[in-house]
C-alpha positions as CSV (number, residue, x, y, z in Angstrom):
1,M,-5.5,-5.8,59.8
2,S,-8.8,-3.9,58.8
3,G,-9.8,-6.7,56.4
4,S,-9.0,-4.6,53.3
5,L,-6.2,-5.7,50.8
6,W,-3.7,-3.2,50.0
7,L,-2.7,-3.1,46.2
8,K,0.0,-1.2,44.8
9,P,-1.3,1.2,42.0
10,G,-0.9,-0.2,38.7
11,T,1.8,1.2,36.4
12,T,2.7,0.7,32.8
13,G,4.0,-2.9,32.2
14,D,2.8,-4.1,35.6
15,S,0.4,-7.0,36.0
16,L,-2.4,-6.9,38.5
17,P,-2.1,-9.5,41.2
18,A,-4.5,-12.4,40.9
19,I,-7.2,-12.3,43.6
20,P,-8.4,-15.8,44.2
21,R,-12.0,-16.4,44.8
22,Q,-12.9,-17.9,48.0
23,R,-14.2,-21.5,48.3
24,A,-17.8,-22.2,49.6
25,T,-17.7,-24.1,52.8
26,D,-20.1,-26.3,54.7
27,R,-20.8,-24.6,58.0
28,R,-22.1,-27.4,60.2
29,G,-20.5,-26.2,63.4
30,A,-19.4,-22.8,64.7
31,G,-17.6,-21.7,61.7
32,E,-15.9,-24.9,61.1
33,G,-15.1,-26.9,57.8
34,L,-16.6,-30.2,56.5
35,A,-16.8,-33.0,59.2
36,P,-14.3,-35.8,58.7
37,A,-15.5,-39.4,57.7
38,P,-16.1,-41.7,60.7
39,P,-13.2,-44.3,61.3
40,S,-13.2,-47.3,59.2
41,G,-11.9,-49.5,61.7
42,P,-14.1,-52.0,63.7
43,P,-15.5,-50.5,67.0
44,S,-14.8,-51.9,70.4
45,R,-17.2,-53.5,72.8
46,G,-19.4,-51.2,74.7
47,G,-18.9,-48.5,72.2
48,V,-15.6,-47.4,73.4
49,V,-12.9,-46.8,70.8
50,E,-10.1,-49.5,71.2
51,A,-6.7,-48.4,72.2
52,R,-4.4,-46.8,69.7
53,P,-1.6,-49.0,68.4
54,G,1.6,-48.7,70.2
55,R,0.1,-48.7,73.6
56,R,1.8,-50.9,76.2
57,P,-0.2,-54.2,76.7
58,Q,-1.7,-55.2,80.0
59,R,0.0,-57.7,82.1
60,P,-1.4,-61.2,82.4
61,G,-3.8,-61.3,85.2
62,A,-4.2,-57.7,85.7
63,R,-7.6,-56.1,86.2
64,P,-9.0,-54.8,83.0
65,P,-9.4,-51.0,83.0
66,R,-12.7,-49.7,84.1
67,T,-15.0,-48.4,81.5
68,A,-17.5,-45.6,81.8
69,P,-21.0,-46.9,81.7
70,A,-23.1,-46.2,78.6
71,P,-25.4,-43.0,79.1
72,R,-29.0,-43.7,79.5
73,D,-31.6,-42.1,77.4
74,P,-33.5,-39.4,79.0
75,L,-36.7,-41.2,78.6
76,G,-35.5,-44.3,80.3
77,A,-34.8,-46.5,77.3
78,A,-31.7,-48.8,77.5
79,P,-29.0,-47.9,75.3
80,A,-28.9,-49.6,72.0
81,T,-26.4,-52.3,71.6
82,G,-25.1,-54.2,68.7
83,G,-25.2,-51.3,66.2
84,P,-22.3,-49.0,65.2
85,P,-21.5,-46.4,67.6
86,P,-21.8,-42.6,66.9
87,A,-18.8,-40.9,65.4
88,P,-16.8,-39.0,67.9
89,A,-16.8,-35.2,67.3
90,P,-13.5,-34.1,65.4
91,A,-11.0,-32.1,67.2
92,A,-11.0,-28.3,66.5
93,G,-9.1,-27.4,63.4
94,A,-8.7,-31.2,62.3
95,D,-10.5,-30.4,59.0
96,R,-8.7,-27.3,58.3
97,P,-6.0,-27.7,55.5
98,G,-2.5,-27.2,56.5
99,P,-0.2,-24.4,55.3
100,G,0.2,-24.6,51.6
101,T,-2.8,-26.9,51.0
102,P,-5.1,-25.6,48.2
103,P,-8.7,-25.0,49.4
104,T,-11.3,-27.4,48.4
105,G,-15.0,-27.2,47.6
106,P,-17.2,-25.1,45.2
107,L,-16.1,-21.6,44.2
108,A,-18.1,-18.6,45.8
109,A,-20.3,-16.4,43.8
110,D,-18.6,-14.0,41.5
111,P,-19.5,-10.4,42.4
112,L,-19.4,-9.5,38.6
113,D,-22.5,-11.7,38.2
114,A,-24.5,-9.6,40.7
115,L,-23.2,-6.4,39.0
116,A,-24.2,-7.7,35.5
117,D,-27.7,-8.5,36.7
118,R,-28.0,-5.1,38.2
119,L,-26.9,-3.3,35.2
120,D,-28.5,-5.8,32.8
121,A,-31.2,-3.3,31.5
122,L,-28.5,-0.5,30.8
123,A,-25.9,-2.7,29.4
124,A,-28.3,-4.4,27.0
125,V,-29.0,-1.2,25.1
126,A,-25.4,0.1,25.0
127,V,-23.7,0.3,21.8
128,H,-20.1,0.8,23.2
129,P,-18.5,-0.1,26.3
130,D,-17.8,3.4,27.1
131,E,-21.3,3.9,27.8
132,I,-21.2,1.4,30.7
133,A,-18.1,3.0,31.8
134,A,-19.9,6.1,32.2
135,I,-22.6,4.7,34.1
136,L,-20.1,2.9,36.4
137,E,-18.3,6.3,37.1
138,S,-21.4,8.0,37.5
139,D,-22.4,5.4,40.2
140,G,-19.4,6.5,42.3
141,M,-17.2,3.5,41.4
142,T,-13.5,4.2,41.8
143,D,-10.7,2.3,40.2
144,D,-9.5,1.1,43.7
145,H,-13.0,-0.3,44.5
146,I,-13.0,-2.0,41.1
147,R,-9.6,-3.6,41.6
148,L,-10.7,-4.7,45.1
149,T,-14.2,-6.0,44.3
150,Y,-14.1,-7.2,40.9
151,G,-10.3,-7.8,40.1
152,R,-10.3,-5.6,37.1
153,A,-7.8,-2.7,36.3
154,D,-10.3,0.1,35.9
155,S,-13.9,1.1,34.9
156,F,-13.1,0.8,31.2
157,A,-11.8,-2.9,31.6
158,L,-15.0,-3.7,33.8
159,A,-17.2,-2.1,31.2
160,E,-15.7,-4.2,28.4
161,D,-16.4,-7.4,30.4
162,L,-19.9,-6.4,31.2
163,Y,-20.4,-5.5,27.5
164,A,-19.1,-8.8,26.3
165,R,-21.2,-10.9,28.6
166,T,-24.5,-9.0,28.2
167,E,-26.7,-9.8,25.0
168,R,-27.9,-6.8,23.0
169,R,-31.5,-6.2,23.6
170,H,-32.6,-2.9,22.1
171,P,-36.2,-2.2,22.3
172,E,-38.6,-1.5,19.5
173,P,-38.6,2.2,18.5
174,E,-41.3,4.3,20.1
175,A,-44.0,5.6,18.0
176,P,-43.5,9.2,16.8
177,P,-45.6,11.7,18.5
178,T,-48.8,12.9,16.8
179,G,-48.3,16.6,17.0
180,P,-49.6,18.1,13.7
181,W,-47.1,21.0,13.8
182,H,-43.9,19.2,14.8
183,T,-43.6,15.9,13.1
184,G,-45.7,15.4,10.0
185,L,-44.6,16.9,6.8
186,P,-48.0,18.9,6.1
187,G,-47.6,20.6,9.6
188,C,-44.1,21.4,8.8
189,L,-45.0,22.8,5.5
190,L,-47.7,25.0,7.2
191,R,-45.0,26.3,9.4
192,G,-42.9,27.2,6.4
193,L,-45.8,29.0,5.1
194,V,-46.0,31.0,8.4
195,F,-42.4,31.9,8.0
196,A,-42.7,32.9,4.3
197,L,-46.0,34.9,4.7
198,P,-44.4,38.0,6.3
199,G,-42.3,38.3,3.1
200,L,-45.5,39.6,1.4
201,A,-45.5,42.5,3.8
202,Y,-42.3,43.8,2.1
203,V,-44.1,43.7,-1.3
204,L,-46.7,45.8,0.3
205,G,-44.3,48.2,1.8
206,A,-41.9,48.6,-0.9
207,P,-43.4,51.7,-2.4
208,L,-43.9,53.5,0.9
209,P,-40.3,54.1,2.0
210,A,-39.3,55.0,-1.5
211,G,-37.7,58.4,-0.3
212,G,-34.2,59.0,0.7
213,P,-30.7,58.5,-0.8
214,W,-29.1,55.3,-2.0
215,R,-26.6,54.1,0.6
216,H,-23.9,51.3,0.3
217,G,-25.4,50.5,-3.2
218,L,-28.7,49.6,-1.6
219,P,-32.1,51.2,-2.4
220,P,-33.6,54.0,-0.1
221,G,-35.0,52.6,3.3
222,T,-33.0,49.4,3.0
223,V,-30.4,50.1,5.6
224,P,-33.0,50.9,8.6
225,L,-35.0,47.7,7.6
226,L,-31.9,45.5,7.6
227,A,-30.7,47.0,10.9
228,G,-34.0,46.5,12.6
229,A,-34.3,43.1,11.3
230,V,-31.0,41.7,12.3
231,T,-31.5,43.3,15.8
232,G,-34.7,41.5,16.0
233,W,-33.3,38.1,15.0
234,M,-30.5,38.3,17.3
235,W,-32.7,39.5,20.4
236,N,-35.5,37.1,19.7
237,Q,-33.3,33.9,19.0
238,S,-31.7,34.4,22.8
239,L,-35.2,35.1,24.2
240,A,-36.6,32.0,22.6
241,H,-33.7,30.0,24.0
242,R,-34.5,31.3,27.5
243,A,-38.3,30.6,27.3
244,Y,-37.7,27.1,26.0
245,S,-35.3,26.5,28.8
246,W,-38.2,27.4,31.3
247,L,-40.6,25.1,29.3
248,G,-37.9,22.2,29.7
249,L,-38.1,22.8,33.4
250,G,-41.8,22.4,33.3
251,D,-42.7,26.1,34.3
252,R,-44.8,27.4,31.7
253,R,-45.8,30.4,33.7
254,A,-42.1,31.4,34.1
255,A,-41.7,31.1,30.3
256,A,-44.6,33.3,29.8
257,R,-43.0,35.8,32.3
258,A,-39.8,35.7,30.4
259,L,-41.6,36.5,27.1
260,L,-43.6,39.1,28.8
261,T,-40.5,41.0,29.9
262,G,-38.3,40.2,26.8
263,A,-40.6,40.7,23.8
264,P,-41.4,44.3,24.4
265,A,-37.8,45.0,25.2
266,G,-36.8,43.4,22.0
267,A,-39.4,45.2,20.0
268,L,-38.2,48.5,21.4
269,A,-34.6,47.7,20.8
270,G,-35.3,46.9,17.1
271,A,-37.3,50.1,16.7
272,L,-34.4,52.3,18.1
273,V,-31.9,50.7,16.2
274,A,-33.8,51.2,12.9
275,V,-34.4,54.8,13.7
276,A,-30.8,55.3,14.7
277,A,-29.7,53.9,11.1
278,A,-32.2,55.9,9.2
279,A,-30.8,58.7,6.9
280,P,-32.7,62.0,6.5
281,G,-35.8,61.4,4.4
282,E,-36.0,57.6,5.4
283,G,-38.7,58.3,8.1
284,P,-41.2,56.0,6.5
285,A,-38.7,53.3,6.3
286,A,-37.9,53.8,10.0
287,L,-41.5,53.5,10.9
288,F,-42.0,50.4,8.8
289,A,-38.9,48.9,10.5
290,A,-40.6,49.6,13.9
291,G,-43.6,47.7,12.9
292,Q,-41.4,45.0,11.7
293,A,-39.7,44.7,15.2
294,L,-43.1,44.5,16.9
295,Y,-44.1,41.7,14.7
296,L,-41.1,39.6,15.3
297,A,-41.6,40.1,19.0
298,A,-45.3,38.8,18.7
299,A,-44.4,35.9,16.4
300,T,-41.7,34.8,18.8
301,V,-44.2,34.6,21.6
302,L,-46.8,32.8,19.6
303,L,-44.2,30.2,18.1
304,V,-42.5,29.6,21.3
305,L,-45.7,28.9,23.2
306,G,-47.1,26.7,20.5
307,R,-49.7,29.0,18.9
308,E,-48.7,28.7,15.2
309,R,-52.4,28.5,14.2
310,A,-53.2,31.8,15.9
311,L,-50.0,33.4,14.0
312,L,-51.4,31.7,10.7
313,V,-54.8,33.4,11.2
314,S,-53.3,36.8,12.0
315,L,-51.2,36.6,8.7
316,S,-54.1,35.5,6.4
317,P,-54.9,39.1,5.4
318,L,-51.6,39.3,3.7
319,V,-53.1,36.6,1.1
320,G,-54.8,39.7,-0.4
321,V,-51.4,41.1,-1.4
322,V,-51.1,38.8,-4.4
323,P,-52.6,41.3,-6.8
324,A,-49.9,43.7,-5.7
325,L,-47.4,41.5,-7.3
326,R,-48.6,42.6,-10.8
327,H,-50.8,45.7,-10.1
328,D,-50.4,49.0,-8.3
329,L,-52.5,49.3,-5.1
330,P,-53.6,52.6,-3.3
331,D,-51.5,53.5,-0.4
332,V,-54.3,53.5,2.0
333,L,-55.1,49.8,1.1
334,R,-51.6,49.0,1.5
335,V,-51.4,50.4,4.9
336,A,-54.6,48.7,6.1
337,L,-53.3,45.3,4.9
338,L,-50.1,45.9,6.9
339,L,-51.7,47.1,10.1
340,L,-54.3,44.1,10.2
341,P,-51.7,41.3,10.5
342,L,-49.6,43.6,12.9
343,T,-52.6,44.3,15.0
344,A,-53.8,40.6,15.1
345,S,-50.6,39.1,16.1
346,T,-49.9,41.6,18.7
347,V,-53.3,40.8,20.3
348,F,-52.9,37.1,20.1
349,A,-49.5,37.5,21.9
350,A,-50.9,39.7,24.6
351,L,-53.7,37.0,25.2
352,V,-51.1,34.2,25.4
353,L,-49.0,36.0,27.8
354,R,-51.8,36.6,30.3
355,P,-50.6,33.7,32.7
356,G,-47.2,35.5,33.0
357,L,-48.8,38.4,34.7
358,G,-49.4,36.4,38.0
359,R,-47.0,36.9,40.9
360,R,-46.3,33.3,41.1
361,A,-44.9,33.3,37.7
362,R,-41.6,34.7,38.8
363,G,-40.4,31.5,39.6
364,R,-36.8,30.9,40.3
365,G,-33.5,32.4,39.1
366,G,-33.7,30.6,35.9
367,P,-31.1,29.4,33.5
368,P,-27.9,31.7,33.3
369,F,-28.4,34.5,30.7
370,A,-24.8,33.6,29.2
371,R,-26.3,30.3,27.9
372,S,-28.7,32.3,25.6
373,L,-26.0,34.4,24.0
374,P,-24.7,31.9,21.5
375,Y,-28.2,31.6,20.1
376,G,-28.3,35.4,19.4
377,L,-24.9,35.3,17.8
378,F,-26.0,32.5,15.5
379,G,-29.2,34.4,14.8
380,L,-27.0,37.4,13.8
381,G,-24.5,35.4,11.6
382,S,-27.2,33.5,9.8
383,G,-29.5,36.5,9.5
384,L,-26.6,38.5,7.7
385,L,-25.8,35.6,5.4
386,V,-29.7,35.4,4.3
387,L,-30.0,39.1,3.9
388,Y,-27.2,39.4,1.3
389,A,-28.8,36.7,-0.9
390,G,-31.5,38.9,-2.1
391,A,-35.2,39.3,-1.8
392,D,-36.3,36.4,-3.9
393,A,-33.7,34.1,-2.1
394,V,-35.2,35.2,1.3
395,I,-38.6,34.1,0.3
396,A,-37.3,30.7,-1.0
397,L,-35.3,30.2,2.2
398,S,-38.3,31.2,4.3
399,L,-40.5,28.8,2.5
400,S,-37.9,26.1,3.0
401,M,-37.8,26.3,6.8
402,G,-40.9,24.2,7.0
403,P,-39.4,21.3,5.1
404,A,-36.0,22.0,6.8
405,E,-37.6,21.5,10.2
406,W,-39.3,18.3,9.1
407,L,-35.8,17.1,8.0
408,L,-34.4,17.9,11.3
409,H,-37.0,16.0,13.0
410,R,-36.6,13.1,10.7
411,F,-32.8,13.0,11.4
412,R,-33.5,13.0,15.0
413,G,-36.0,10.2,15.0
414,A,-34.0,8.2,12.7
415,S,-30.8,8.6,14.7
416,L,-32.6,7.4,17.8
417,T,-34.1,4.3,16.0
418,R,-30.6,3.4,14.9
419,L,-29.3,3.8,18.4
420,R,-31.8,1.2,19.6
421,L,-31.4,-1.3,16.9
422,L,-27.7,-1.3,15.9
423,T,-25.1,-3.3,18.1
424,T,-21.9,-1.6,17.2
425,A,-20.4,1.9,17.1
426,Y,-19.1,1.4,13.6
427,E,-22.6,0.5,12.2
428,F,-24.1,3.5,14.1
429,R,-21.5,5.9,12.6
430,R,-22.2,4.6,9.1
431,A,-25.9,4.9,9.4
432,V,-25.8,8.5,10.9
433,T,-23.4,9.6,8.1
434,G,-25.7,8.4,5.5
435,M,-28.8,9.8,7.1
436,L,-27.0,13.2,7.3
437,A,-26.1,13.1,3.6
438,R,-29.6,12.2,2.6
439,C,-31.3,14.8,4.8
440,L,-28.9,17.5,3.7
441,G,-29.3,16.5,-0.1
442,G,-32.9,16.5,0.2
443,Y,-33.1,19.9,1.7
444,L,-30.8,21.4,-1.0
445,A,-32.9,19.8,-3.8
446,L,-36.0,21.5,-2.4
447,L,-34.2,24.7,-2.0
448,S,-33.0,24.7,-5.6
449,V,-36.7,24.2,-6.8
450,L,-38.0,26.9,-4.5
451,T,-35.3,29.3,-5.7
452,V,-36.1,28.9,-9.4
453,T,-39.9,29.2,-8.6
454,A,-39.4,32.4,-6.4
455,A,-37.0,34.0,-9.1
456,L,-39.6,33.4,-11.8
457,L,-42.5,34.8,-9.8
458,W,-40.9,37.6,-7.8
459,P,-41.0,40.9,-9.6
460,G,-37.6,42.3,-10.3
461,A,-35.7,39.3,-9.3
462,A,-32.3,38.7,-10.6
463,V,-31.8,36.4,-13.5
464,V,-31.6,32.7,-12.6
465,S,-28.2,31.3,-13.2
466,A,-26.1,28.3,-12.2
467,G,-23.8,30.5,-10.1
468,R,-26.6,32.2,-8.2
469,V,-28.5,29.1,-7.6
470,G,-25.0,27.6,-6.2
471,S,-24.4,30.5,-4.0
472,L,-27.8,30.3,-2.4
473,L,-27.4,26.5,-2.0
474,L,-24.4,27.1,0.1
475,V,-26.1,29.6,2.2
476,G,-28.9,27.0,2.7
477,A,-26.4,24.4,3.7
478,V,-24.9,26.6,6.3
479,L,-28.3,27.3,7.7
480,W,-29.6,23.9,7.8
481,L,-26.3,22.5,9.3
482,G,-26.3,25.4,11.9
483,L,-29.8,24.6,12.9
484,L,-28.9,21.0,13.2
485,L,-26.0,21.8,15.6
486,Q,-28.3,24.1,17.5
487,A,-30.7,21.3,17.9
488,F,-28.1,19.2,19.4
489,G,-26.8,21.7,21.8
490,A,-23.6,22.8,19.7
491,V,-24.9,26.2,18.9
492,S,-21.5,27.8,20.0
493,S,-19.9,25.9,17.1
494,A,-22.5,27.1,14.7
495,A,-22.1,30.8,15.7
496,A,-18.3,30.6,15.5
497,V,-18.7,29.6,11.9
498,C,-21.4,31.8,10.8
499,L,-20.2,35.1,12.3
500,P,-16.9,35.1,10.5
501,A,-18.6,34.1,7.2
502,A,-21.2,36.9,7.5
503,A,-18.6,39.4,8.5
504,A,-16.5,38.6,5.4
505,Q,-19.6,38.8,3.2
506,A,-20.4,42.2,4.8
507,L,-16.9,43.7,4.1
508,A,-16.5,42.0,0.7
509,P,-19.7,41.2,-0.9
510,A,-17.9,39.9,-4.0
511,A,-16.4,37.1,-1.7
512,G,-19.7,36.1,-0.3
513,T,-19.8,32.8,-2.2
514,V,-16.4,31.8,-1.0
515,A,-17.2,32.7,2.6
516,A,-20.5,30.6,2.4
517,G,-18.6,27.7,0.8
518,V,-15.9,27.5,3.4
519,A,-18.4,28.0,6.3
520,A,-20.5,25.0,4.7
521,A,-17.4,22.8,4.4
522,V,-16.4,23.5,8.2
523,L,-20.0,22.9,9.3
524,C,-20.1,19.6,7.6
525,V,-17.0,18.4,9.2
526,L,-18.1,19.5,12.6
527,T,-21.5,17.9,12.1
528,R,-20.0,14.7,11.0
529,V,-17.5,14.5,14.0
530,L,-20.2,15.5,16.6
531,L,-23.3,13.6,15.6
532,V,-21.6,10.2,14.8
533,R,-21.1,9.6,18.6
534,P,-23.8,7.6,20.2
535,T,-23.5,9.9,23.4
536,A,-24.5,12.9,21.3
537,H,-28.1,11.5,20.8
538,R,-28.5,10.8,24.7
539,F,-29.7,14.0,26.1
């Protein structure tokens, strides 16, 4: 035989055969067992063993049998006399147990102990045996190998044994990074300000596209603006994901190259869609929408490459728009205040993209384009839901994006901390559910305050009512939960929920609240199911 033990594959109701562990042996000879004890009887004269019992005695007067002389020492010393003779060597196989005799001696080392020592660091931080089973399977251990080597049924049974014998030793949580724009609340509030400042441009540009007919119950010039904005959101979401993928691979030049190619294409696509959607007399609105598309492309470049401060500086001239909330301004001043931020953001984006001009920035083939498509679809669905909420609601949602991002980081950091500290899957599920409810509740409370504030300050805003605030909170819940799923790689699920809700709201605006409520409920269930699993936080 080849030395391997054949085992019949286990079936339901069958028990695995017991595989006895070998006994340790004392290898004093050439692979032989323990040496037997010397005989207890008295030795014969001259160091020769006396005749065995039952041997025929010598006749009287017969010559005694000749005995071999004792061997001399090689150094010439006489043989020792009077002491006990050395024990004779046992015959081959004399110490081996006979058939059916159980082996004796200490047990051999258990191979499971060696495996537990090797996987100790990984098993100590696991919160469920399935994590250890995944490690065993990724290590190439098959069920046959596990049965032959460790005597367990499969990887799950072996993982349960390793989980039971390993003490939980979760390391202390790491200190949060100190980036001012991505972790701290002040930095996230500044990002919310960056998201909301472009809304002031619509206050400046409102009197410019005043010509044209009303369409679909919307003021003149609104349709090309919405068409260009939705196109830009969808395009730039996909572009940002592709650039972030390059950054994740550590190739900043390739990310800049992708932005250098995709940002101008997105600006051109948004402008063309806006022009195509414009009716006769809506030329100024189409021109404003073209500038909007160019700004969205430049802002995407600066945000992806971490140049938020440059974007904030470029948007600072819009602070001078505050008097326009209550007073009329000349058209020349309005156009100048619109062109300054647009020009500054475009110049900053061009300077940032200079590394992408090198030939070596082409890099490899990169991530597949199909992976970026769900991000664009989610941007389309969420954008349509936000646009139907009203101008003051858009400002409130834009201002809330900074705190929303901070809450996303807080949920992520708290979940990783619980993953290191908690020892059971039940405790982790309960902790994640509580954190999810607190973060979502905190965001909706802040959004309600911003909604009331924006409605009181925005000129021509709708009257604040409980129904309007509730409808906006549903949209905010859809947006925040969708961003949370996107942060954990489940953007396809978020897009599959947001797109039908946006389509229902576009076809029947009166049913927008119902559509947003259904979408929020579905996203709550999806988030609860996906994010309470420990494996969802290990990526």
